[in-house]
C-alpha angles and dihedrals in degrees: 000000000000120000121248114262123257089242091059092045091052093048091049092050092046091054091047090050089049089062104261116144119251091245093054092048091048092053093044095053098028095238130126123271091229091057090053092048091050091048091051091047093051091050091048095047103036107006091240123132101157119106114268121241113265112253110239118199118263119258110275116257092236095056093081088054096047097119093047091050092051089048092051092051091048091050095048113011092175095059116123121242091253090053092048091050091051093048093045089058099211129116105253132130124251092247090052089052090050090052090048092053090048091050090050089047092236106150133187136152122245134177124185088208096049103052099144132044092242100038110151091227090057098049114138091232123057115225089224092053093044093062095032093239093136093070121047112236093011118131100172122109114241121209123189114216 
């Protein structure tokens, strides 16, 4: 949201100094009463009435390690986020690392259940489908594919 102009701030303060109530000034200029009170308080405490600079977020920790992160993903694209974080060697959380990979457009698929290529939980055929036990009276073999 854009800050109110200095012109508006000066007019609001002038009306407040002229004796108008905060509510009347708020209605006249279509601003909130709380904004006027905060503006008056800032002027009283510090003498400032100008808009403050907007606080932009600090640069992410991982940004300085961007090239190393890209290199690690190229070397081992099937590494988990926890493994990447360990190899990267900086103190960031796994969700932060996931956001970094998304920002760098580095994609890969992971499943906590399917860690290995031959994990029994990731088999292409389901044991229930193989023996037909999922459908009563069914004798056919079902294969997922």
